[in-house]
C-alpha positions as CSV (number, residue, x, y, z in Angstrom):
1,M,15.0,20.2,-19.5
2,N,11.9,17.6,-20.2
3,G,10.1,18.2,-16.5
4,K,7.5,15.6,-16.8
5,R,10.1,12.8,-17.2
6,L,12.4,14.0,-14.9
7,F,9.3,13.8,-12.2
8,A,8.5,10.5,-13.1
9,A,11.9,9.2,-12.4
10,S,12.7,11.1,-9.7
11,Y,9.2,9.8,-8.0
12,G,10.2,6.7,-9.0
13,H,13.5,6.8,-7.2
14,F,11.8,7.9,-4.0
15,S,9.4,5.0,-4.1
16,I,11.6,2.3,-4.6
17,D,14.2,3.6,-2.4
18,I,11.6,3.9,0.7
19,L,11.2,-0.2,-0.2
20,N,14.6,-0.8,-0.3
21,S,15.7,1.3,3.3
22,T,13.2,-0.7,5.5
23,I,14.5,-4.3,4.6
24,A,16.7,-4.0,7.5
25,M,13.8,-3.2,9.5
26,I,11.7,-5.9,8.5
27,L,14.4,-8.5,9.3
28,T,14.8,-6.8,12.8
29,A,11.1,-7.7,12.9
30,V,11.1,-11.2,12.2
31,A,14.2,-11.8,14.1
32,A,12.2,-13.4,17.2
33,T,9.4,-15.2,14.7
34,F,12.2,-17.0,12.9
35,D,15.1,-17.2,15.6
36,L,17.8,-15.2,13.6
37,S,20.8,-14.5,14.4
38,V,22.5,-10.9,14.2
39,S,24.9,-12.7,11.3
40,Q,21.8,-13.6,10.0
41,I,20.3,-10.8,9.6
42,G,23.7,-9.0,8.3
43,L,23.5,-12.3,5.4
44,A,20.3,-11.8,4.3
45,A,20.7,-7.8,3.6
46,M,23.7,-8.1,1.6
47,I,22.5,-10.9,-0.3
48,Y,19.3,-8.4,-1.2
49,T,22.1,-5.6,-1.6
50,F,23.9,-7.5,-4.2
51,A,21.1,-8.8,-5.9
52,A,20.0,-5.3,-6.5
53,S,23.2,-3.8,-7.7
54,L,25.5,-6.3,-9.2
55,T,22.5,-7.0,-12.1
56,Q,22.0,-3.2,-12.7
57,P,24.6,-3.3,-15.7
58,L,23.0,-6.2,-17.6
59,F,19.2,-4.1,-17.0
60,G,21.5,-1.3,-18.1
61,I,22.1,-3.1,-21.9
62,L,18.6,-3.9,-22.0
63,V,17.7,0.1,-21.1
64,D,19.8,1.2,-23.9
65,R,18.7,-1.2,-26.3
66,L,14.9,0.3,-25.4
67,R,16.2,3.6,-25.0
68,G,14.5,4.1,-21.3
69,R,11.4,2.9,-22.3
70,W,8.9,1.1,-20.0
71,I,11.7,-0.6,-17.3
72,A,11.8,1.7,-14.9
73,G,7.7,1.4,-14.5
74,L,8.0,-2.2,-14.5
75,G,11.1,-2.5,-12.1
76,L,8.9,-0.9,-9.1
77,T,6.0,-3.2,-10.1
78,W,8.1,-5.8,-9.6
79,T,9.5,-5.1,-6.6
80,M,6.3,-3.7,-5.1
81,S,4.5,-7.2,-5.9
82,F,7.7,-9.4,-3.8
83,Y,7.3,-6.9,-0.6
84,A,3.6,-7.1,-0.3
85,L,4.4,-11.1,-0.7
86,A,6.9,-11.3,1.9
87,P,4.9,-11.2,4.8
88,F,3.6,-14.7,4.1
89,M,7.0,-16.4,3.8
90,P,6.9,-19.2,6.1
91,N,10.7,-19.3,7.2
92,Y,13.8,-17.5,6.9
93,L,15.1,-18.9,3.6
94,A,11.6,-18.5,2.3
95,L,11.9,-14.7,3.0
96,V,15.3,-14.3,1.6
97,T,14.7,-15.3,-1.4
98,C,10.9,-13.4,-1.9
99,L,13.1,-10.7,-0.8
100,S,16.0,-10.8,-3.1
101,L,13.5,-11.7,-6.0
102,G,12.0,-8.9,-5.4
103,A,15.4,-7.1,-5.1
104,L,15.9,-7.5,-8.6
105,G,13.0,-4.7,-9.7
106,S,15.4,-2.4,-8.2
107,G,18.2,-3.3,-10.3
108,A,16.1,-2.8,-13.3
109,F,15.0,0.9,-12.3
110,H,18.0,2.4,-11.1
111,P,19.7,2.5,-14.7
112,A,16.5,3.0,-16.4
113,G,15.5,5.8,-13.7
114,M,18.8,7.3,-14.1
115,I,19.2,7.4,-18.2
116,N,16.0,8.7,-18.0
117,S,16.9,11.5,-15.7
118,T,20.1,12.5,-17.5
119,M,18.6,12.3,-21.0
120,A,15.8,14.7,-19.7
121,G,18.1,17.1,-18.5
122,G,19.2,18.0,-21.9
123,S,22.0,20.3,-21.8
124,R,22.5,19.6,-17.8
125,P,22.4,15.9,-17.5
126,T,24.4,16.2,-14.0
127,T,21.6,18.5,-12.7
128,A,18.7,16.6,-13.8
129,T,20.3,13.4,-12.4
130,S,21.5,14.9,-9.1
131,L,17.5,15.7,-8.7
132,F,16.9,12.1,-9.2
133,F,19.6,11.2,-6.8
134,V,18.2,13.4,-4.5
135,G,14.8,11.8,-4.6
136,G,16.3,8.2,-3.8
137,Q,17.6,9.7,-0.7
138,V,14.8,11.8,0.7
139,G,13.3,7.8,0.3
140,L,15.9,6.3,2.2
141,A,15.2,9.1,4.6
142,V,11.8,9.0,5.1
143,G,11.6,5.2,4.8
144,P,12.6,4.2,7.9
145,T,10.3,6.2,9.9
146,L,7.3,5.2,8.2
147,A,7.9,1.3,8.6
148,G,8.8,2.5,12.2
149,V,5.1,3.5,12.8
150,L,3.8,1.1,10.4
151,L,5.4,-2.0,11.6
152,Q,4.6,-0.9,15.5
153,N,1.3,-0.9,15.0
154,Y,0.3,-2.8,12.0
155,G,3.3,-5.9,12.1
156,L,4.6,-6.7,8.8
157,M,1.3,-6.9,7.8
158,A,1.9,-3.7,6.7
159,M,4.2,-4.1,4.1
160,P,1.3,-4.8,1.5
161,F,-0.1,-1.4,2.3
162,M,3.6,0.2,2.2
163,A,3.4,-1.6,-1.2
164,L,0.4,-0.1,-2.6
165,V,1.3,3.3,-1.1
166,M,3.9,3.1,-4.3
167,A,1.5,2.2,-7.3
168,P,1.1,5.6,-8.2
169,A,4.8,6.1,-9.2
170,A,4.6,3.1,-11.1
171,V,1.8,4.1,-13.3
172,I,3.2,7.4,-13.8
173,M,6.4,5.9,-15.5
174,L,4.5,3.7,-17.3
175,W,2.6,6.7,-19.0
176,Q,5.8,9.4,-18.7
177,L,8.6,7.0,-19.9
178,R,6.6,5.1,-22.5
179,Q,8.0,6.9,-25.3
180,P,11.5,6.0,-26.4
181,Y,14.7,9.5,-26.5
182,E,16.5,10.4,-29.0
183,E,20.1,11.8,-28.6
184,V,20.9,14.8,-30.4
185,E,24.9,16.2,-30.5
186,A,24.9,19.4,-28.5
187,P,26.7,22.1,-30.7
188,Q,30.4,22.3,-30.0
189,T,32.3,25.7,-29.0
190,N,35.0,26.7,-30.5
191,E,37.0,25.5,-27.4
192,Q,36.1,21.6,-28.0
193,T,36.4,21.7,-31.8
194,A,40.2,20.3,-32.4
195,P,42.0,19.9,-35.4
196,A,42.1,16.5,-37.2
197,T,45.1,14.5,-35.9
198,P,47.3,11.9,-38.2
199,Q,46.8,8.6,-37.3
200,P,48.3,7.7,-34.1
201,S,51.5,5.0,-34.3
202,K,51.9,1.9,-32.8
203,S,54.1,3.4,-29.9
204,T,51.1,6.3,-29.4
205,G,48.3,3.5,-29.2
206,N,50.4,2.1,-26.9
207,S,50.5,5.0,-24.7
208,M,47.1,6.0,-24.9
209,G,46.3,2.1,-24.1
210,R,48.1,2.8,-20.5
211,Q,46.9,5.6,-19.6
212,A,42.8,5.0,-19.9
213,L,44.3,1.9,-17.6
214,Y,45.4,4.3,-15.2
215,I,42.4,6.2,-15.8
216,A,40.2,3.3,-15.2
217,I,42.2,2.4,-12.0
218,A,41.9,5.5,-10.4
219,F,38.0,5.8,-11.3
220,I,37.7,2.3,-9.7
221,L,39.6,3.2,-6.7
222,L,37.9,6.9,-6.0
223,I,34.3,4.9,-5.8
224,T,35.7,2.5,-3.7
225,F,37.3,4.7,-1.1
226,R,34.3,7.1,-1.7
227,S,31.5,4.4,-1.2
228,T,33.5,2.7,2.2
229,T,32.9,6.0,3.8
230,Q,29.9,6.4,3.4
231,Q,28.4,2.7,3.7
232,G,30.7,2.4,7.1
233,F,29.3,5.2,8.4
234,T,25.8,4.3,7.5
235,T,26.0,0.4,8.7
236,L,28.2,1.2,11.8
237,L,28.1,4.7,13.6
238,P,24.5,3.5,15.1
239,K,26.9,1.2,17.1
240,F,29.3,3.2,17.6
241,F,27.1,6.0,19.0
242,S,25.3,3.0,20.9
243,D,28.5,2.3,22.5
244,Q,28.6,5.9,24.0
245,G,25.4,5.8,25.6
246,I,23.7,7.4,23.0
247,T,19.7,6.1,22.8
248,P,18.6,5.1,19.8
249,A,16.1,7.9,19.3
250,V,18.8,10.8,19.6
251,Y,21.4,8.7,17.7
252,G,18.3,8.6,15.3
253,V,18.3,11.9,14.4
254,M,21.8,12.6,14.7
255,L,21.6,10.1,11.4
256,S,18.8,12.1,9.9
257,V,21.0,15.2,9.5
258,L,23.6,13.3,7.9
259,G,21.0,12.1,5.6
260,L,19.1,15.4,4.9
261,A,22.6,16.9,4.2
262,G,23.9,14.1,1.9
263,A,20.4,14.9,-0.1
264,T,21.3,18.6,-0.3
265,G,25.0,17.8,-1.4
266,T,23.5,15.8,-4.5
267,F,22.1,18.8,-5.7
268,V,24.7,21.2,-4.9
269,G,27.4,18.6,-6.7
270,G,24.6,18.3,-9.7
271,W,24.9,22.0,-9.9
272,L,28.8,22.4,-9.4
273,G,29.4,19.4,-12.1
274,D,27.6,21.3,-14.6
275,R,29.5,24.5,-14.3
276,F,32.9,23.9,-13.2
277,N,35.6,21.3,-14.1
278,R,34.4,17.8,-12.5
279,R,37.9,16.1,-11.4
280,M,38.5,19.6,-9.4
281,V,34.6,20.1,-7.9
282,I,35.3,16.2,-6.8
283,F,38.8,16.9,-5.2
284,G,37.7,19.9,-3.6
285,S,34.5,17.8,-2.0
286,M,36.3,14.8,-1.0
287,T,38.9,16.4,0.8
288,L,37.0,18.7,2.7
289,G,34.7,15.6,3.6
290,A,37.4,13.8,4.7
291,F,38.0,16.5,7.3
292,F,34.4,17.0,8.5
293,S,34.0,13.0,8.8
294,F,36.9,12.9,11.1
295,A,35.5,16.0,13.2
296,M,32.4,14.5,13.3
297,L,33.7,11.4,15.2
298,H,35.0,13.6,17.8
299,A,32.2,16.4,17.8
300,Q,29.2,16.9,20.1
301,G,26.4,19.2,20.4
302,W,25.9,21.7,18.1
303,V,29.6,21.4,16.8
304,Y,28.5,17.7,15.5
305,V,25.9,19.2,13.9
306,V,28.3,21.5,11.7
307,A,30.1,18.5,11.1
308,A,27.6,15.9,10.0
309,L,26.3,18.6,7.7
310,G,29.3,19.5,6.0
311,T,30.2,15.8,6.1
312,G,26.7,14.9,4.4
313,I,27.0,17.7,1.7
314,M,30.7,16.9,0.9
315,M,30.3,12.9,0.2
316,N,27.5,13.5,-2.1
317,I,28.7,16.2,-4.0
318,P,30.5,13.7,-6.3
319,H,27.5,11.1,-6.6
320,S,25.9,12.6,-9.7
321,I,29.0,13.7,-11.2
322,L,30.6,10.4,-11.1
323,I,27.6,8.7,-13.1
324,I,27.5,11.7,-16.0
325,M,31.8,11.2,-15.9
326,A,31.5,7.5,-16.7
327,Q,28.7,7.8,-19.5
328,R,31.2,10.4,-21.4
329,L,33.1,7.0,-21.6
330,L,30.6,5.1,-23.2
331,P,28.0,7.5,-24.8
332,A,26.4,5.0,-26.7
333,R,26.0,2.2,-23.5
334,K,24.7,5.0,-21.0
335,G,22.2,2.6,-19.0
336,M,25.2,0.1,-18.9
337,I,27.9,1.9,-18.0
338,G,26.1,4.0,-15.3
339,G,24.4,0.7,-14.2
340,A,27.5,-0.9,-13.7
341,V,29.2,2.0,-11.9
342,L,25.9,2.6,-9.4
343,G,25.8,-1.1,-8.8
344,F,30.1,-1.1,-8.3
345,M,29.2,2.1,-5.2
346,F,26.7,-0.4,-3.3
347,A,29.0,-3.6,-3.9
348,S,32.2,-2.2,-2.8
349,G,30.5,-0.2,-0.2
350,A,28.8,-3.5,1.6
351,A,32.1,-5.6,1.2
352,T,34.9,-3.5,2.4
353,T,32.5,-2.0,5.2
354,G,31.9,-5.8,5.8
355,I,36.0,-6.2,6.3
356,G,35.9,-3.0,8.5
357,S,33.3,-4.6,10.6
358,W,35.5,-8.2,11.3
359,I,38.5,-5.9,11.6
360,A,36.8,-4.0,14.4
361,D,36.7,-6.5,16.7
362,F,40.2,-6.7,16.9
363,V,41.2,-3.0,16.9
364,G,37.9,-1.3,18.2
365,L,35.4,0.6,16.1
366,P,36.5,4.2,17.0
367,I,39.9,3.3,15.3
368,V,38.4,1.4,12.1
369,L,35.5,4.2,11.9
370,S,38.5,7.1,12.0
371,V,40.0,5.3,8.7
372,F,37.0,5.5,6.8
373,A,36.7,9.1,7.6
374,L,40.1,9.5,5.7
375,L,39.8,7.5,2.9
376,P,38.2,10.5,1.1
377,I,41.5,12.1,0.7
378,G,42.5,9.1,-1.3
379,A,39.6,9.6,-3.6
380,G,40.5,13.3,-4.0
381,I,43.7,12.3,-5.1
382,C,42.7,9.4,-7.6
383,A,39.9,12.4,-9.3
384,L,42.9,14.3,-10.0
385,M,43.9,11.7,-12.5
386,L,40.8,11.5,-14.0
387,P,40.0,13.4,-17.3
388,S,38.8,17.1,-17.1
389,T,35.5,17.2,-18.2
390,R,32.7,19.9,-18.6
391,G,30.0,20.6,-21.2
392,G,29.8,19.4,-24.5
393,E,27.2,17.0,-23.5
394,T,24.6,15.4,-25.5
395,V,20.9,16.3,-25.4
396,A,18.0,13.9,-25.8
397,E,14.4,14.5,-28.0
398,V,11.6,12.6,-27.2
399,K,9.7,11.7,-30.3
400,P,6.3,9.8,-30.4
401,V,7.0,5.8,-30.9
402,A,5.9,6.0,-34.1
403,E,9.6,7.3,-35.2
404,A,11.7,6.4,-32.5
405,A,10.8,2.7,-33.3
406,P,12.4,1.6,-36.2
407,S,15.8,3.6,-34.3
408,A,15.4,1.6,-31.4
409,A,14.7,-1.7,-33.6
410,G,17.8,-1.1,-35.3
411,D,20.0,-0.5,-32.4
């Protein structure tokens, strides 16, 4: 495992997600100044999310061509720059434009950071990728607390300071990720070695095509169900708790328990994904996740803490596993497919949560959240339709630029 490469990518993820996690707080802070409605705040947050997520496959293609070089550090630097400029925007439209342009840096960073962490893992790619995502989740947990203190004391002029604090991560990535990686096939075991098979017939080819289609549909539904639950809880639980008369200080701690448990679950998922059948790990975690999620909505006190810990851990176990499974489908385009999966996770969750929020106005928020809590059962069933994968990964060697450049140029 290449520890320096993995640390650089994970530190960068921690830094850029601190900035990403404060966008809603910034929009709330300027609501009075620009006379913003709730829908305008929500629209701006959605545009930012789409800009940061839907562009990831495109940046992933570039990452594949450059074999992991430069993009992560430049992406963080780009986001920092527009983040620092945001306080000087004169109106709502200019602010949204500035933040959305900055979101493109996040779109560039995520596939680059992910592929570098995956390749840094060598024979343990899922573990390494999980550490990368743990860095981001810790950043998402730390960001609102840090921003809250700074915004309260310094207002929006705290934003350039927060951006400057992330500069060391950009410098470290530009240095540590300056050399491209080269893939080398890991030795195959007897279990992985299959005898040569005859050329498939047309009927066999059609059958394989249908099977691939079913797998793709199952994979998409799995991500959608899981992302709906996660994004729905993140967006709607504060309102759910507030309607019960719980103060922001208290439900802030309640949400922090859920978030920190998610970081733990991501790491656990990486460890499990490198050692056990990945589809069964997803099936088990999603089934248990539905149980804990539903219980969390109806629990109080220490029972809530247990249920929230279980929800956060189980719902995040599949995160890095899904990325690795997708990369195995297109091994020559790991950055592109990884960016596509990450982007779809964010975008699908945001879209379905928006639909759920609209439905909640008619049937009530508790009913919508209860449905969201049970969706992981469907995700678990979809996981059973995926190929069984474990081991047999490619590993990476980081070579001097002079040696690797011809390969990158000829790609």
